[in-house]
N, C-alpha and C positions, 0 to 999 in steps of 0.2 A: 322315532325309535332308532332309525338308521344312524343319526348323529350320536345318540347315546351309545350305541353299539361300538362305533368307531372310537369314541373317547374311552370306553372300557378297555378295548384292546390296547390302545396307546398307553393308558395308565398302567395296565397290567405289564406291559413290556418295560416301562420305566422302573416300576417297582422290582421286577425280576432282575434288571441290570444292577440295581443297588446291591442286591444280595448274591449275585452270581459268582463273583470270585471266591467269597468266603463260604457260603452255604448254598451250593447248587441245587440240592433237593428242595430246600425251602424256597429258592427262587422259582423253580418250576411249579411248586405248589401254589405260591402266591399268584403267579400268572394264570394258573387254572382257575383260581377262585375269583380273580378280578377280570381277567380277559375272557375266561370261559363263557360267562353270560353274554358277552358281546358277540362271540362266535356263534353261540346258540341263536341269538336274535337274527344274525345274518343268515343262518341256516333256515330258520322259520320263514324269513322273507325271501328266500332263494337268492340272496345276495352275498353269500359267504365270501366270494372272491373279492368283491368290491369293499366289503367291510374290512377284510384282512389287509387289503392294499392300502386303504386310506388310514387304517390304524397304524400300520408299519410306517407309512409316509410321515405322519405326525410324530410318531415316536423317534424316527430316524433324524429328522431335522431338529426336533426338540433336544435330542441327545447331543447333536452337533453343537447347537448354540450354548447349551449348558456346560458341556465338557470341553470342547475345543476353544470356542470363542470366549468362554468364561475364564479359562486358565491362560489361554494363548499358546501357540505352538511356534517352533523355531523354523527357520528357512531350511535347515538341514533335514528336518523331519519331512517337510513338504516335498523337498527335492527327491529324497529317497523313496517316499511313497509314490510319487508320480513316475519314478524311474523303474522301481522294482515291483511294487505292489499293484499299481494301477493296471499294467498289462495282464496280470494274473486275474484280476477282477473282471476285466473286459472279456477275456477269453472264457473264464469260468461261468460267466452269465449267459453266454451264447446257447448252450444246450438247454438251460432252463427257459430261455425265451422261445426256443424252437418248440420244445415239447409242451410248454405251458402257455403257448401263445393264446392271446384273446382273439376269438373269432369276431372280427369286425365286419359288418355288412358292407359290401362293395369293395372289400380289400382282398387281394390275392393272398395265398398262404405266405409267400415271402414278405409281402408288405405288412401283414398282420404280425409276423414274427419280428420284423424290424421295429414296428410300433411298440410291441411288448418289450423288446430289448431296451429301448429308450426309457420306458416306464419303470422297468426293473432297476436300471442303473440309477435313477433318481432316488430310489430307496436304498439300494445296496451300498453305493459309494460313500454316502455320509456315515452309514453304520460302520463300515470297515475302517474308515479314516478315524472316526471318533473312538471306536473300540480300541484301536492300536494306541492312540494317544492316551486314552483313559487308563489302559494297562500300564503304559510307560509311567504315569503319575501314581496310580493307586498301588501298584506292586513295587514301587521304588523303596529300596532299603538302604540307599546310599546316604552317607552323613551329609548334613546341610553345610554349605559354605557361605559365609557372608562376604560379599564382594562389593567394593566401592565402584559405582558406575556413574557416568555423567549423562545428563539429559541432552539428547541431540535433536529431539523433535517433540512437539506438543500438538494434540488434536482433540477436538470435541465434535462428536457426530451429531446427526439430526435429532437423536433421542436425548442428547445432553450428557452422554457417557464420556467422561474425560479419560484420556489415555496419554501416556508418556512413552516415548521410545528412549531406552537407555542402553548404553553400551560400555564396554571396558575401554580404558585409555588406548589400548592397541587396536581396538575395533574387531577383535576376534570373536567376541560374544555380544549379541545384541538381542533385546527383548522389547516387545510392546507390553506394557502393564496398564490395567485399568485402575484408576485411583479416584479418591474422593475429590470433590470440587475444591475443598480447602487445601488439600495436599497439592492439587494441580496449580492453584493460584500461588502457592508458596515457592514453587520451583520454576526457575527461569532456564533458558537454554544455557548449557554449560555448568549448571549447578550439580552437586553430587547427591546421589541416592544410594543408601546401603541396601543391597538386594540379597535376599537369602535364596541361594540356588541349590537345587538337587540334581544329581547326575542322571536320574531316569532309569527305569528298569530295562529299557531298550537302548540306553546310551544317549538319549536326547535330553539335554538340560531343560529344566523348567523352573519357573519362579514360584517359590513357596510363600514369600512375603517380602516386605520392603519397609524401610523407615527413612 
């Protein structure tokens, strides 16, 4: 039942995220309907803290893989996140880790807080990173631009996912895009790809499509 409870919480969070920007009340209601039973199971088993943690952990990394790695992000976004947002996340998590620290047998108060701090960051950082990039994409109202780019690198990972790195002739704009195997095989290094680029709600370009 514990595993089922964790899945219910994770699925509830994912569904809530889908509707959050447009219909926040519906988003909260769906989380209550789907994730609520998971929280209740955790409460009955006296494992509410663990159920919530693992539910948020699965939701956080699932969100990251589907949103960030599915669309791809730019180096500029990563740099700005690490420079300006990450310090805020690190400092903001400290009080939550201190006052919400897990009491671990054999650990001092400080060591328990430090352990909890690391655990919280594993959940919070992917959520914040993915949430910002998701907002940059989903809230984007900028007009699409079709840009001719050239392939500068090709890659196939262990799961068989094919990717191309494309950039503008001047090298100012570069993206990694996931493509089909047939599209991958048809493109050699130096060949052209027409890429549809949007400006991003936060000012970070992203790829909407390619041909």
